[in-house]
N, CA, C and O of each residue as an XYZ file, in Angstrom:
336
protein
N     106.935     92.109     90.121
C     107.438     93.259     90.826
C     108.342     92.753     91.941
O     108.008     91.791     92.633
N     109.463     93.392     92.106
C     110.388     93.040     93.174
C     110.677     94.291     93.981
O     110.979     95.349     93.429
N     110.581     94.156     95.292
C     110.888     95.253     96.190
C     111.932     94.751     97.169
O     111.730     93.728     97.822
N     113.056     95.466     97.278
C     114.106     95.071     98.205
C     114.887     96.290     98.663
O     114.996     97.284     97.944
N     115.425     96.199     99.858
C     116.319     97.235    100.365
C     117.773     96.819    100.164
O     118.686     97.583    100.477
N     117.991     95.623     99.648
C     119.331     95.100     99.429
C     119.830     95.562     98.060
O     119.302     95.143     97.030
N     120.837     96.418     98.051
C     121.335     97.002     96.798
C     121.900     95.943     95.850
O     121.749     96.055     94.634
N     122.544     94.922     96.399
C     123.112     93.856     95.566
C     122.005     93.071     94.865
O     122.109     92.771     93.675
N     120.946     92.739     95.602
C     119.821     92.024     95.003
C     119.143     92.885     93.945
O     118.785     92.392     92.876
N     118.966     94.171     94.242
C     118.316     95.080     93.289
C     119.110     95.156     91.989
O     118.529     95.146     90.904
N     120.432     95.231     92.096
C     121.271     95.288     90.898
C     121.143     94.001     90.091
O     121.095     94.039     88.861
N     121.087     92.862     90.781
C     120.960     91.588     90.057
C     119.600     91.481     89.384
O     119.513     91.050     88.234
N     118.545     91.864     90.080
C     117.202     91.815     89.495
C     117.149     92.708     88.262
O     116.585     92.324     87.237
N     117.730     93.889     88.357
C     117.738     94.798     87.207
C     118.513     94.181     86.045
O     118.084     94.263     84.894
N     119.636     93.573     86.344
C     120.445     92.931     85.299
C     119.668     91.778     84.650
O     119.679     91.636     83.428
N     119.000     90.963     85.459
C     118.211     89.853     84.914
C     117.070     90.366     84.047
O     116.735     89.754     83.033
N     116.472     91.489     84.440
C     115.377     92.062     83.660
C     115.864     92.646     82.333
O     115.058     92.911     81.441
N     117.157     92.846     82.202
C     117.756     93.369     80.963
C     118.401     92.242     80.157
O     119.415     92.456     79.492
N     117.822     91.052     80.212
C     118.362     89.880     79.497
C     119.739     89.480     79.997
O     120.459     88.769     79.296
N     120.122     89.915     81.182
C     121.443     89.589     81.709
C     122.546     90.480     81.173
O     123.726     90.177     81.350
N     122.181     91.581     80.516
C     123.180     92.495     79.954
C     123.763     93.383     81.046
O     123.092     93.693     82.031
N     125.001     93.784     80.867
C     125.684     94.609     81.858
C     125.299     96.084     81.771
O     125.633     96.852     82.674
N     124.608     96.501     80.712
C     124.194     97.897     80.563
C     122.838     97.949     79.872
O     122.569     97.166     78.961
N     121.989     98.872     80.305
C     120.676     98.994     79.667
C     120.780     99.771     78.358
O     121.843    100.297     78.027
N     119.692     99.841     77.624
C     119.697    100.467     76.295
C     120.091    101.940     76.356
O     120.784    102.429     75.464
N     119.659    102.653     77.397
C     120.019    104.073     77.504
C     121.521    104.235     77.637
O     122.094    105.187     77.106
N     122.154    103.327     78.331
C     123.606    103.405     78.502
C     124.338    102.894     77.265
O     125.435    103.362     76.962
N     123.747    101.941     76.551
C     124.405    101.392     75.363
C     124.294    102.310     74.150
O     125.215    102.379     73.336
N     123.180    103.010     74.028
C     122.929    103.821     72.820
C     122.609    105.260     73.185
O     121.572    105.774     72.764
N     123.442    105.914     73.935
C     123.217    107.297     74.333
C     123.759    108.246     73.266
O     124.315    107.807     72.259
N     123.592    109.545     73.493
C     124.109    110.552     72.560
C     125.635    110.500     72.447
O     126.213    110.925     71.446
N     126.269    109.975     73.486
C     127.733    109.875     73.463
C     128.207    108.747     72.553
O     129.405    108.617     72.297
N     127.276    107.932     72.062
C     127.651    106.852     71.163
C     127.508    105.491     71.817
O     127.190    105.374     73.001
N     127.749    104.475     71.020
C     127.585    103.097     71.471
C     128.577    102.770     72.579
O     129.751    103.135     72.511
N     128.087    102.080     73.592
C     128.942    101.601     74.677
C     128.940    100.074     74.651
O     127.897     99.447     74.464
N     130.109     99.491     74.838
C     130.219     98.034     74.850
C     129.500     97.489     76.074
O     129.469     98.134     77.122
N     128.929     96.311     75.940
C     128.268     95.648     77.055
C     128.547     94.155     76.976
O     128.947     93.646     75.929
N     128.338     93.469     78.066
C     128.524     92.021     78.134
C     127.230     91.371     78.587
O     126.437     91.979     79.306
N     127.021     90.139     78.165
C     125.949     89.324     78.715
C     126.601     88.575     79.874
O     127.380     87.645     79.662
N     126.280     88.984     81.092
C     126.971     88.447     82.257
C     126.276     87.233     82.868
O     126.895     86.485     83.625
N     125.006     87.030     82.550
C     124.286     85.823     82.956
C     122.989     85.742     82.164
O     122.529     86.730     81.592
N     122.412     84.553     82.142
C     121.146     84.384     81.423
C     120.079     85.220     82.110
O     119.882     85.117     83.321
N     119.401     86.039     81.343
C     118.386     86.914     81.917
C     117.039     86.717     81.260
O     116.831     85.760     80.515
N     116.137     87.620     81.537
C     114.758     87.541     81.077
C     114.316     88.903     80.569
O     115.021     89.896     80.749
N     113.172     88.951     79.945
C     112.592     90.231     79.554
C     111.198     90.288     80.135
O     110.250     89.750     79.562
N     111.081     90.933     81.261
C     109.823     90.994     81.981
C     109.351     92.439     82.102
O     109.291     92.977     83.208
N     109.025     93.057     81.012
C     108.439     94.392     81.088
C     107.008     94.281     81.583
O     106.242     93.449     81.097
N     106.644     95.117     82.547
C     105.265     95.101     83.007
C     104.390     95.855     82.016
O     104.766     96.904     81.492
N     103.224     95.292     81.779
C     102.242     95.987     80.951
C     101.581     97.073     81.799
O     101.688     97.055     83.025
N     100.906     98.006     81.157
C     100.234     99.088     81.881
C      99.243     98.547     82.902
O      99.137     99.082     84.006
N      98.523     97.499     82.549
C      97.540     96.927     83.464
C      98.233     96.356     84.704
O      97.753     96.548     85.821
N      99.341     95.667     84.518
C     100.077     95.121     85.660
C     100.588     96.239     86.570
O     100.547     96.121     87.795
N     101.060     97.305     85.970
C     101.538     98.443     86.744
C     100.394     99.091     87.510
O     100.550     99.449     88.677
N      99.244     99.241     86.855
C      98.087     99.853     87.504
C      97.619     99.018     88.694
O      97.113     99.569     89.671
N      97.778     97.717     88.625
C      97.412     96.852     89.749
C      98.518     96.856     90.808
O      98.230     96.883     92.005
N      99.758     96.830     90.381
C     100.881     96.707     91.300
C     101.180     97.933     92.128
O     101.486     97.806     93.313
N     101.104     99.114     91.550
C     101.451    100.325     92.297
C     100.580    100.533     93.535
O     101.118    100.831     94.601
N      99.260    100.390     93.438
C      98.452    100.540     94.662
C      98.756     99.472     95.714
O      98.561     99.705     96.907
N      99.231     98.303     95.279
C      99.581     97.259     96.233
C     100.740     97.696     97.134
O     100.816     97.283     98.291
N     101.636     98.523     96.608
C     102.760     98.998     97.413
C     102.292     99.782     98.632
O     102.917     99.717     99.691
N     101.206    100.518     98.489
C     100.676    101.298     99.611
C     100.178    100.385    100.723
O     100.118    100.802    101.880
N      99.819     99.146    100.393
C      99.257     98.219    101.379
C     100.231     97.124    101.785
O      99.843     96.195    102.493
N     101.466     97.208    101.361
C     102.405     96.107    101.591
C     102.641     95.865    103.080
O     102.715     94.709    103.499
N     102.760     96.897    103.879
C     102.994     96.723    105.319
C     101.786     96.088    105.998
O     101.944     95.165    106.798
N     100.588     96.565    105.694
C      99.373     95.998    106.290
C      99.191     94.543    105.868
O      98.800     93.703    106.678
N      99.472     94.250    104.616
C      99.376     92.861    104.141
C     100.378     91.966    104.859
O     100.063     90.821    105.182
N     101.573     92.470    105.110
C     102.587     91.696    105.807
C     102.142     91.389    107.239
O     102.305     90.264    107.711
N     101.590     92.371    107.922
C     101.101     92.153    109.290
C     100.026     91.074    109.297
O     100.029     90.194    110.158
N      99.115     91.141    108.343
C      98.039     90.137    108.256
C      98.613     88.749    107.970
O      98.190     87.771    108.586
N      99.562     88.651    107.051
C     100.171     87.355    106.739
C     100.913     86.784    107.950
O     100.864     85.579    108.200
N     101.599     87.649    108.699
C     102.302     87.179    109.890
C     101.325     86.663    110.936
O     101.625     85.685    111.620
N     100.156     87.300    111.078
C      99.140     86.836    112.020
C      98.613     85.457    111.606
O      98.429     84.580    112.450
N      98.374     85.275    110.321
C      97.910     83.977    109.815
C      98.989     82.918    110.032
O      98.691     81.794    110.437
N     100.221     83.274    109.768
C     101.341     82.364    109.956
C     101.421     81.918    111.417
O     101.616     80.735    111.694
N     101.271     82.859    112.347
C     101.313     82.533    113.772
C     100.179     81.582    114.152
O     100.375     80.674    114.959
N      99.004     81.786    113.578
C      97.878     80.891    113.864
C      98.162     79.478    113.357
O      97.853     78.507    114.046
N      98.739     79.350    112.176
C      99.112     78.037    111.657
C     100.167     77.386    112.559
O     100.067     76.202    112.884
N     101.164     78.156    112.955
C     102.201     77.617    113.846
C     101.595     77.091    115.140
O     101.962     76.022    115.629
N     100.667     77.858    115.680
C     100.008     77.453    116.935
C      99.128     76.207    116.703
O      99.163     75.271    117.503
N      98.361     76.193    115.638
C      97.442     75.091    115.369
C      98.168     73.776    115.102
O      97.665     72.707    115.449
N      99.348     73.849    114.486
C     100.060     72.634    114.115
C     101.315     72.408    114.962
O     102.209     71.662    114.563
N     101.378     73.036    116.104
C     102.564     72.928    116.963
C     102.824     71.501    117.419
O     103.977     71.115    117.613
N     101.763     70.708    117.594
C     101.915     69.344    118.097
C     102.197     68.324    116.995
O     102.402     67.147    117.293
N     102.211     68.735    115.773
C     102.406     67.795    114.669
C     103.883     67.666    114.345
O     104.254     66.918    113.441
């Protein structure tokens, strides 16, 4: 799962998830007919299974709290190893 507010990164992640194709299947094979597409970079096929989605969606509700906790742990490590 990738979460970003950066539109450029989101577009690239989506393209990589489509095997690097410039258009997804809905755009390539719509009622209007076949649309040409290009393979613009090497991509992957990472469809989430239902189980992964069921685990991942609730994690989004806790992402901010998890980030705060990770930052607190990070600060403790920085403090503990400041002299090294």
